N, C-alpha and C positions, 0 to 999 in steps of 0.2 A: 456459751453459744450452743445452739443445737447442731448436731452433725447432720449430714445429708440424708442418712437413712431415716432418722426420726421425722424430718420434714416430708419425705416421700410417703411414709406410712400414714401421716396425718392427712395428707391430700387425698390419697387413695381411699381412706376411710370416709371422708366427707362425700366423695363422689358416689360411693356405694350406698350411703344413707339416703342421699337425694334420689337415687334410682329406685330404691326399694319403696320410698314414700310415694312415688308416682306410679308404681306398679310395673315398672320396667325391669325386666330381668337383666342383670348385668352379664355382659358377655366379655368383659375385660379379663384378661388373664395375664399371666407373667410373660414378659417378652424376652426372648432369648437374645444372646449377643449377636451383633452384626445382622439383625433382621430389620424389616421395614419399620421406620420410626413411627409412621401413622398407623399404629396397630388397631386403632378404633375403626377407621374406615375399612381396613383390610379385613378385620373380623366380621364387619357387617356384610362385606361382599362375599366372604366365604360362607357366611350363614345363608345368604340369598342364593348362592350357587347350589346349595344342597337341596333346595326345593325342586321337586320334579314337576315339570310342566306336562300336564295331561290334556291332550286335545280330544275334543269330542269326535267320535267316529261318525262320519256322515255316510248315510246309505245312498246307494245308487238309485236315482229316480228316472223314470222314462220321460223324456221331453219331446215335444212336438217339433216337427221340422219348421225351421224359421224362414224357409225360402218363400219369396213372394211370387214365384212363378205358379201359374195355374196348372192344374193337373191335366195331362194330355192323354190320360187313360181313356180308352174307348174309341180313339181315332184309328181309322184304318190307314196304315202306312204301307204303301207298296214298296217292296224291296227294289233297290236300283240294280239294274243289270250292268255287270262289269263289261267295259268296252274291250272287245277283243283286239289285240295288237294286229295291225295290218302288216303282213309280210310283204317285203318289196318284190315287185315283179321281176323275174329274171330278165337281165339285159341281153340283148343280142350283141355279142362281142365280135362277130364275124366281120362287121364293117370296120370296127376299130382296128382289129388285127390286120385286115387287108390294107387299111390306111397306113399303119405303122410300117408294114412290110414295103409298101410302095414308096414311103418316105425314105426308108433306109436304102432301098435300091436306087432311088434317084441320087442319093448322096454318094453312093459307092458303086458307080457304074463300072463294070469290068473288074472289080476287086473281089478276089476270092477270100472266103472265110477260112483262114489257115488253121483255126482252132476248133472247127466243127466236129472233128473226130477225136478230140482229146478230153471230152467231158467225163469219160470213164476213168481217167488217170488223175487222181487228186494232186499228184506232185506237180502237174503242169499248170494248175490254177487257171483253168480256161475261163472261168467266170470273171476273173479279176485281172487277167493278163494285160488287157489294154490299159486299164487304170494304172497298173504297176509301171508299165513303160512310160505312160504319161507323167507319172510322178518322178521317174528317173530323169526324164528330160527337164523337168523343173529343177531337180537337184544339180544337174550338170551346168545349168545357167547360174545357179547360186554359187557354185564352187569354181567358177571360171577363173583361170589364171591369166594375169595381165601379160600382154605381149612384150612389154619392155622391162620386165623385172630384173633382167641381167644388168641394167644400167646402174642399179644401186649396189651391185656386188663387186667384190674384189676379184672374184673368179671370172673366167671367160667361158664362152660357149664350148671351146675345145676342152677345157677342164671338165665341164659337165659331161661331154661325150666320152672322155676317158674314164670318168667315174662310172658311167652307165655300162660301158664296155666291161669293166671289172665286175660290176654287180651281176651282169648276166653270167659271167663265169662262176661267181659264188652261187647264183641260183641253180646252175647246172650241177655244181659240186654237191649241194645239199638236196638235190632232187625235189625241188619245190614245185608247187602248182603254177600254172600260167597266171592265174589271178594274183598270186603273190608278187610276181614280177611287175605286172602292170600297176598294182597298188603301190609298190615300192617307188616307182617313178613318179606316181601322182603325189605321194607324200613328200618326196624330195622337192619337186617343183613348187608345191604349195608352201613348203617351209622356206625355200629360197626366195619366194615372192615377198614374204613378210619379215624375214630376218636376215640381215647381212652375215655372211659366213666367211671366215678367213681361209686361206689356202690350206693351212695345216689342220683345220677342222673339217674339211670337206669330206674326207673319207669317213670320219666319225659320223657325220650326218648321214652318209650313204648306208653304212652298215646298221645304224640305228633305225633308219627308215625300213630296211628289210626286216629287222627284228620285229618292229611294230606290225608290218604287213603279214609276217608269218604268224604272229599271234592272232591276227584277225581272220586269216584264211585257213591256216593249216590245222589239222587235227593234232599233229605232234610237231610243233615248231622247234627249231634248233635252240639250244641253250645259249646263254650269254657267253659262256666259256668257248663255245664253238666260234663265235664271231671274234672273240679275242684271239683265238688261234689263227683264224683265217686272215687277220690283219697283221700276223707275225708279231703279236704282243705290242703293237704300236699304241694301243689304248687299253686301259684297264676296265674291269667290270664296273667299277664305280663311275668311270667317265661315261660308259655306255648307258648306265641307269640314269645318270644326271641328264644326258642328252635326250633320253627317251621322255623324261618328264617335261623337259623344255619344249620338245616338238609337240607333245600332246597339248600342252597349255597354249602354245601359239596357234594351234589348229582348233582350239576349243573342243578337243576330243571328238571332232566330227570327221569320221573316216568313211562315211557312207557314200562318197562320190561314185557314181556309176563308172564301170570299166568298159573299155572298148570291146572286150571279149563278150560281154553280156549282149551288146547290140549286134555283134556279128552273128551270134547264134540265132537271134530273131530274124535278121535279114536273110540268112541262109535258108531258114525255114520258109520265109515268104517267097524267096526266089526258087525254091525247090531244087537247089543246086546239089551236085554230088559231092563226094568226099574230097575229090581233087581240088575243086574250086574253093571249097571251104578251107582246106588246109593251105592252099596258095594264099588266100586272103589273110590267114593268120601269119603266114610267113612275111607278107608285105607289111602288116601292122607292126611286127617286131623289128623290121628293118628301120622303121621310123622312130624307134625309141631314143636312139642317141641324137637324133636331129632336133636342134632347138627350133627350127622353122615350123615344126608340127605342134609345138606347145600351145599356140593360140586356138587350135581347132578343138571343137567339142568332142567328147568321147563317142558320140553317135555319128559324127561326120567321118572320122577316120575309118571305121569298119565299113561304112557304106562305100567310100571311095575305094577301099581295098577289095571289096567284093566286085565292084564295077570293073576295076582293072583286072582282077583275076578272071572274070567272065570274058573280057575282051581278049585276054591272052590265050585262054584255053578253048574258048568258043566265040570266035569273032562275030558270028551272026546273032548271038544272043542279045536281046534288047532289054533295056532297063524299063520293064513294063509298069502298068498301072498299079499292080499289086505291090511291087517293090517300092514304087514312089509313095504309096499310102503307108506302108509299114515302116519304111526307113525315114519318111518325112522329108526326103530330099529328091529333087529331080536330077536328071543326068547333067543338065546344064550347070546346076549349082555345084555338082561334084567334080566337074571337069578340071578346074584349077588345082584341086587337091590331087586328082588322078595324075596330072602331068608332073607335079612335084614328086609323087610317089614313084612314078615311072623313071624319073631321073635318078632317084636313090637306088632303085633296082638295077639300073644300068651300070652305076658306079660300084655296086656291091662287090664284084670280083676283085676290083683293084683298090678297095678301101683299106686304110691302114689299121682299122680297128679289128681286133680279134673277134668281136661279137658278130660281125658280118660273116666272117669265115666260118665261125661255129654254126651260125644259123644256116649258112649255105650247105654245110656238110653233115651236121649232126642233129639239129634241133627238131625239124619237122619231117616226118615220113608219112607217106600215104600210099596205100596199096602196094607196099613193098617197093616203092620207088621214091627216091629222094626228090624233094620239091625243087631244089636248086639244079637238079640234072634234067629237068623238063626241057625238051628241045624247043618248046615255044619261047622259052626265055632268051634264046639266042637270036630270035627274030627281031625285026625293027618294031618297036611298040610306040605308043601314043606320041 
């Protein structure tokens, strides 16, 4: 038998003979291992790839325009004149200003503009002061405390009064601002409205309310350790921190309820009162802090009633005029029930059992080197 090599050589020889007889040059060659099996087609492709394709260079020729539009050369086209913008004619604002002035005067007959001389002082915000107080009145309605919240509590009105009496002493001990005291009582009442508190936790709620108020109002608030000390170690720092988080969550971190002292300053400016009347009004407001009967009233009602009572005590002939009615938003008839309750608290202050009233009478408020509680007018028969 013939081996494989002899058969391959004979076949390759016949293919080469036929190619030479037809004039075709053989392009077959030896095939290396692991290369393409169809080396015939591959070799033909490789041979064709070697041919260089030469394209004929085409020169650039000038072509005529293919547009079908007729030439417009020779026509006289006049340039269009640009339209001049018409400036608006100046309006006569004198009639409008006079109408606005007349309109405002009709609304505010007899009302004095108490902010007309404050435009040079940026701290007084004269341009926005009316809007600010309007917004504050909106807030006091949103944060209004229910009148019957004590019904859901284990504590009583007397326990609340005793706690506030003690908080006033703490306030004096730490030399805090008046805003801090009023905000403390507000936080306390708002928390008691939504959260039942046991008797043994009431003092903890009180000191924590003052801690939050001090952080909100004071530049250098007392530390938690100071409140632990003032409670005679009845509560730990961890308990105060935990109660602080609880109060803030229950109040939704909303601490911006307006304070009585804010409205009193505005009312005193509107009434043009002196230092004695203003200080007497502050004294009357702080006398109402332990009284649960004053919780339902808005923070704007109590200072208006306090200033009204203060004016009647120190200057009986002074009237609650149109300007005070406008800026306080309350008439004298509306304030009279609150004034009567406040006068009763003032009458019972010297014989009250709470130390807060004694402290306020003797130490808290001084004006013109004279103690407010020593005014001879307080000994007279009032409302």
